[in-house]
C-alpha positions in Angstrom: 54.6 25.8 -29.3 51.8 23.3 -28.7 49.9 21.5 -31.5 46.8 23.4 -30.6 48.7 26.6 -30.9 50.1 25.6 -34.2 46.6 24.6 -35.5 45.2 27.9 -34.3 48.1 29.8 -35.9 47.4 28.0 -39.2 43.7 28.7 -38.9 44.3 32.4 -38.2 46.8 32.8 -41.0 44.6 30.9 -43.3 41.8 33.3 -42.8 44.1 36.2 -43.5 45.5 34.6 -46.6 42.1 33.6 -47.7 41.1 37.2 -48.1 43.3 37.3 -51.2 41.3 36.5 -54.3 41.6 33.1 -55.9 43.0 33.9 -59.5 40.4 31.7 -61.2 37.4 32.9 -59.2 34.9 35.5 -60.1 34.9 38.7 -58.2 33.6 38.3 -54.8 31.8 41.4 -53.4 32.4 42.8 -50.0 28.8 42.0 -49.1 29.5 38.3 -49.9 32.6 38.3 -47.8 30.8 39.9 -44.9 27.9 37.4 -45.2 30.4 34.5 -45.3 32.2 35.9 -42.2 28.9 36.0 -40.4 28.1 32.4 -41.4 31.6 31.4 -40.2 30.9 33.1 -36.8 27.7 31.1 -36.5 29.5 27.9 -37.5 32.2 28.4 -34.9 29.5 28.8 -32.3 27.8 25.7 -33.6 31.1 23.8 -33.3 31.5 24.8 -29.7 27.9 23.6 -29.0 28.9 20.3 -30.7 26.3 20.8 -33.5 28.6 19.7 -36.3 25.9 19.1 -38.8 24.7 22.7 -38.4 28.3 24.0 -38.5 29.0 22.0 -41.7 26.0 23.5 -43.4 27.1 27.0 -42.4 30.7 26.4 -43.5 29.4 25.0 -46.8 27.4 28.2 -47.4 30.4 30.4 -46.5 32.7 28.4 -48.8 30.2 28.7 -51.6 30.1 32.5 -51.2 33.9 32.8 -50.9 35.5 29.7 -52.5 38.9 31.5 -52.4 39.1 31.2 -48.6 40.8 27.9 -48.0 40.1 28.1 -44.2 36.4 27.8 -44.9 37.1 24.5 -46.8 39.4 23.2 -44.0 36.8 23.9 -41.4 34.1 22.3 -43.5 36.2 19.3 -43.9 36.8 19.1 -40.2 33.0 19.2 -39.5 32.4 16.6 -42.1 35.1 14.4 -40.6 33.5 14.8 -37.2 30.2 13.6 -38.8 32.1 10.6 -40.2 31.5 11.8 -43.8 35.0 10.9 -44.9 34.5 11.3 -48.7 32.9 14.8 -48.2 35.7 15.7 -45.8 38.3 14.6 -48.3 36.7 16.7 -51.0 36.7 19.8 -48.8 40.3 19.3 -47.8 41.4 18.8 -51.4 39.6 22.0 -52.4 41.5 23.8 -49.6 44.7 22.4 -50.8 44.0 23.7 -54.3 43.2 27.1 -53.0 46.5 27.2 -51.1 48.4 26.0 -54.1 46.8 28.6 -56.3 47.6 31.3 -53.7 51.3 30.3 -53.7 51.4 30.0 -57.5 49.9 33.5 -57.7 52.4 35.1 -55.4 55.3 32.7 -54.6 56.9 35.2 -52.2 54.9 34.2 -49.1 55.7 31.0 -47.3 52.4 30.7 -45.5 50.5 29.1 -48.4 53.1 26.4 -48.5 53.0 25.9 -44.8 49.2 25.6 -45.1 49.7 23.0 -47.8 51.8 20.9 -45.3 48.9 21.1 -42.8 46.2 20.1 -45.3 48.3 17.3 -46.8 48.7 15.9 -43.3 44.9 16.1 -42.8 44.5 14.2 -46.0 46.8 11.5 -44.7 49.5 12.3 -47.3 52.3 12.5 -44.8 55.1 11.9 -47.3 53.8 14.7 -49.5 53.5 16.9 -46.4 57.2 16.2 -45.5 58.3 16.9 -49.1 56.3 20.2 -49.1 57.9 21.1 -45.7 61.3 20.5 -47.2 60.4 22.7 -50.2 59.2 25.5 -48.0 62.3 25.3 -45.9 64.4 25.5 -49.0 62.5 28.4 -50.6 61.8 30.4 -47.4 64.4 29.3 -44.9 64.8 32.9 -43.6 61.1 33.1 -42.6 60.6 32.8 -38.8 57.4 30.7 -39.2 59.2 28.3 -41.5 62.2 28.0 -39.1 59.9 27.3 -36.2 57.9 24.6 -38.1 60.3 21.7 -38.0 60.0 18.0 -38.8 59.6 17.5 -35.0 56.7 20.0 -35.1 55.1 18.1 -37.9 55.5 14.8 -36.0 53.9 16.4 -32.8 51.0 17.7 -34.9 50.4 14.3 -36.4 50.4 12.7 -33.0 48.0 15.2 -31.4 44.6 13.6 -30.7 42.7 16.8 -31.8 44.5 16.7 -35.1 43.9 13.0 -35.5 40.2 13.5 -35.0 40.1 15.7 -38.0 42.5 13.8 -40.2 41.6 11.2 -42.8 
């Protein structure tokens, strides 16, 4: 599995996981979720057009509407990183990490929030913490296919990928 495929897999799974409400957040209406999804669609188009400032604004609005969707925060961080706004990117990535931690603490049965934490920790440059979290997820969810497929070698490949590096801090 290529790094781009792994990144896309994390992104897709993050969106699915993000639909689960953040335990501390206020109730988010279906209209807010639909509005955020539309903003994200526009942001994705802006990214393909290399309009990162516009995309960052759109992701920021989506994340404000649905703060429990960690993927919005990750994408916001990536846009801000592309704009060389490192402090703002760090803040967005740290928010995403908190959402994934809360999602795992809320359920604890799904491995994906822990795998997502590995990804975000790596984006934050906290590689040792990413490796520790990967070991934790392998111990707790070793029977999960996604966990078995995401090895130390996969992590190393992801860290070495130029597209990952361009978004990492």
